[in-house]
Residue, then its C-alpha position, 0 to 999 in steps of 0.5 A: m451852454t454852461e460855463l460852470g467850472g468842473f464841466q466840459d460843456n460837451v455831451a455826445r449823443i450817439d444814435l446806434s441805429d445809423g451810427e451818427v454822433n452829435y455833440e451838445s452843450i449842457d443847458d446852464e439852468d439844467a446844470e444848476k438845477y440837477i447838478g450833473a451825473r445822476g441828476l442830469g442823466v435822469k433828466y435826459v432819460f426822462e426827456q426820452g419818455p417814461d413809456v419807452d420799452p426798456l429793451g427797445p431802441d428808444n430807451l436811453l443809456a446815459f454814461m454821465n460824470g458830474p462837476l466834481s468827477g475827475t477832479q482833486v476832490t477826494m473819492s471823485g472817480r465815480i460815473a453814473i449810468c442812467t436808463k429805464s430798467p428792464l428789471t424794474g420798469t423804473v428809472t435807474d442809475s447805477h454807479h461804479g468806481g475806478w478811473s473811467g469817470a475821471r477819464l471820460k471827463w479828461s477826454g473832454f466829455d460830461g456824458l455819452l447818450f446812447e439811443g437806437q440799436a446797432d444792426e451788429p455789435v459795436y463798441a464806442f471809442v472815446e478820445d480827445g473830444e471825439v466818439e467813434l463807433r467800431d465793429a465789435s462782432h469779434l468780441w460778441g460771445k466773449g467774457v468781460h475779461e477777455t473783451r478787455d484784454t482784446i480791446e487793449e491790444e487793438v487800441e494800443g492803450a495801456f489799461g490802468k494807465n491811460l485806458s478805461i474799458m466798460a464792457i458787458g459779458h454774456a449776461g448782457e448779450n443774453l438779456v439777463r435782466f440784471g446784467n451789468i456793465m463792468n469797468e476795469d478790474d471788476r468794478a460794477s454798475g451792478r444794479g438795475g440791468t444796465g448791461c441788459v440795456a447795452g446788450s439790447k442795443n448791441l453795444k459791447a463796450v465803451v472805451v475811453k483813452s485819455g491823458t490826465k488833465m484835471p479840471k481847475p476850480a473856478d474859485k481856487e481859494t474856496f475850493m482848497e478850503g473845502h478840500q482841506q476840510a474834507m481831507q481832515a474829516i476823512q483822516e479823522s473818521e474811524v470808518t475812512a481813516p487811511n490804513e486805520g479806519g474799518l473801511s480802509m482796513y477791511g473794505t465793505n465787508v467790515l460789516m459782515n460780523i457786525t450785522e451778524e452779531m446784531d441779528g440784522h443779517p438775512t440768512k437762508n433767503g431771509v428766513y432767519t435774521s442771522g447765521n446763528a439763528y439758522n444754526e439754532s433753528e435748522a435741525d436738518r442743516p448740512h452744517d453750521l453757518d459761520a459768517d466770520r469765515i467770509s468776513g472782512e477780517n478773515v479775508r484780510e488775514n488769509i487771502l488778501v493780496d493787494e489793496p488798489t484804489c480809485h481815482s483820488c481816493p486815500v481810503a482804498c476800500k477795494k480788497e483784491v484776493e487770490v484763492d485756489v479752489m477745486h471745481k468739477g475736479e479742476d484746480m483753479n487759481i482765482r485772483m479778483e477784486s473785490y470781495e464786497y460785503e453785499s456779494a459775500w452775503a448774497l452768494g454766502t449766508n443768504s444761500a446757506n453758504d460760508d465757503r470763503d474761497q468758493i464765494a471768490l470764484m462765484i464773484d469772479r464768474c459773475n464779474d466775467f459774465g457781467m451779472d449783478t452779484i446781489d441779484t445773482g445771489n438772491m436768485l440762487a437763494m430763491a431757486m433753493e427755496m423754490s426747489e425745497k418747496g417743490y415749485v420747480d422740478e430741478d433739485v437745487n440744494w442749500g449751500d451746494t457750491e458746485q451747483m451754485v457755480e454751475m447755476i451762475e453760468r447757466i443763468a448767464h447763458r439762459n441754459g435750461d428752464l430754471p436758469d432762464g426763469l431766474a434770468e428774468g429776476a425775482e418778479g419774473a421768476a415768481e410769475r413763471f414758477d408761481a412762487h411769490d412767497c419765495r421772492l425778496d424784492v421790491k419793484g423787481e429788484t432784490i434786497a441787500a444785506y440788511d434785515p428790515r426786521c432789525l434795521k427799520g430804516m432800511g425797511i422804509g429805504y427798500a420800499t421807497s427807493n426809486r430803483g427798487a430795493c436798494h441800500l444805496r438810495g438812502y444809507t440809514p445803516a450809517a446812523e443805525i449801525l455806525g452812529i453817523p451823523e448820530k446814533v439811532d436805535p435800529y429797532e425804533w421805527e418812529g423818525k425813520g421816514e424823515l431820516t430816510a428821506q434826508f439820506q436819500d436827498l444827500h445821496a442824490i447830491s453826491d451821486s450827481f457830483d459824482i463822488c463816492k458815497f463812502n465820503a458821507f461817513a466823514e463829510g457832510i453838507e458843509e464840505y459838499v457846499t464848499q467844494y461844489n461852490g469852489m469848483t463851479g464858481r457858484d455860491v449856493t447855500e446848504d439849503e439850496l444844495l439840499e433842495a437840489g437833492e430833493r428835486i432830483y429824488n422827486l424827479e425820479r419819483y415823478y418819472n415812476n409815477l408816470v410809468g404807473f408806480d404809486g404807494s401800493d408799490d412801496s412794499l416789502p417781502e411779506r416775510f419781513l412784515e407783521d404777518g410774516i416771519h418775525g426776527q430771532g436772536a437780538s431781533e426776537g419778535e421784531y418785524c418791520e412796521l412799514e405802513e407806519m413809516k410810509a405815512e411818516y415818510y409821505d408826510h415829510r415828502g409831501w407826497v400823496d399815496g406815493v405820488v408827487p403832487d403837481e404843487k410839489l413839482d412846481n415848488l421844486g421847479i420841475d417843469i418837464g412832463p405832463g404832471t401827475g394830475v395829483s393835488a396835495g389836497d387829495s386824500g393821503a395816507a393816514a398819519p401814525g395814530d390816525d383812525 
């Protein structure tokens, strides 16, 4: 057991096959080595075995909070959902904000571990340190929003006051490989197919009912010192300052115009580096693309109706919008949150679309079906390119919003050969339709809204992310765009391997606390250490905490190595490389120097061709599993400039 502050020392292990619920303490050494949330959740998934079938009963679906979740710490409303991904085959963790992470802590739990497979649909009801499985047959086939409303009536809780509901929609039920778990008002554990795993287990929802009882810090004086320092940093940041900073004013979509202007904004399935480059080069385009139409500035000026926030967050980056749209001759009023940058890009300019209001409708549909907006938008763009090149019989036209809305519904229900193939994700669709030149993914997960021909750190970040192409494993645009912690040249590849590894380790820490990554726009390791020590009662140094982040990242890579991944899988879509399509505009002639950055990255990590050597595991104290069988003395990737 652990007596560290911030923990409830209570994890429920729920066997869905027989309905049995057991309660476990947390091993104190694990709590110290892997922190919590992401780190501890990945360890639980690892112990279940890397060889499990992601959609089989032996796969673990872990809902985990961390020692700072649900506390007074700023932006501590996060929760991690960890599992083996049915989309990539890697270990994955996907986080969402809102209040469910805090309420899970307040209800008496550090985590819920679901294994097995229920015979009939169920939902888990969590209250006062107990978990009860309830029949969900009447909820199967309902969207996320109707599911939420129905459960709210059943449990006599007040949604948004003492009740959190995490649910899947049609996509999870139909095993769409990028089906997600939706929380409260449209907060998503979006990436990696967590909802698909829940669907395979017949787990419709997790419902948490609780009061508000924040954990008290073990060392109040140290904690308050760190908390005040963090609050000051957040208030003084040009990015996070409440009601002033770019993130607070415009949400994540503050980046739309910025990446467009620097020609780092993948457009038309990544063929172009911006909408402007598309306009200058596409002679047969149906209309010009204007990224400003779907930017945070435009949204705030025209369709913003509310700015809700998550637990203990003064930034309020969520932007709730309301639009009136026409679809299939029907007038529709849509009110939803959040109009995020990645969603607007994937369903927008990357699909040759800049219809602001129709994008709101598409995001709302994805949320109700329980489907990742990034993968969905990428799959629509892939379908458009496959159609253009004649790989599929069905006509799917660039930027046709009516078709796009309809295709989202068809993917969620696997209705038709093309939607069924798209529901398998980029790798599966490419295999089915022999269209590998149209896929924009790494290890099966599609890219985000940053072009690696411009933002070189994002290139090595996509390639080496432990959960497939991901901007959130190591958010190097903080340095390449925003100058945090210092400005670096986005076009320069040298140094990006080491920079990416540093960001990856830092984010592994915040994901394991579990606090929002956006605090890293203001806070750093100093604030992290002081708040963590104050809450838990530990006395770790900055180096020791950073080593914990490195340990977590290496544990994930080790898991993936045992599955069969190595350096050959640390790749990028061909069009971003030297023999692909070079950048345009400000990125004219640029491509991503991936191999050079991989060599630098592996050297910094101490990996051999993408594999964690056994000596590295020993040095980091990772003592589970058989080891990779690789020695640090084995042949590695050549260093930059070597023959």
